C-alpha positions, 0 to 999 in steps of 0.5 A: 070958255074952253080954249079955241085952237086951229085944227092944225094945232090939235094933237093926234087921237083927240076929239074936237068940236068945230066952233067956226070956219074962217075964210071966204066962200070957197073955203066954206064950200070946200069944207061943206062938201066934205061934211065939215060944218060949225058944231060938228065933232071931228076926231083927229086920227093923224097929223102928217109929219113934216107939214103933211095933211091931217087925217080926220074922221067926220060923220063916219068917214076918214078925210085927208085935209091939207094944212091950209084948209085945216088952218081955217077951222077953229075948234075946241077940245071935247071932254073925254 
């Protein structure tokens, strides 16, 4: 089994797969609205310095995620 990390723990320029989303109904709805679901592939473009937002690419779109919501996304790194 691959190591599971929080989205906030992944380094820049890495490709990951969403394993699960932890959090309540509101967090799941917010992530669903921006297109993040279990099983999706996400590319981490940039992790904001000093606790800023993460810039990720999902389904061909760039999305900024705040650290609070990004911490609820559990992922595993994909092989390159």
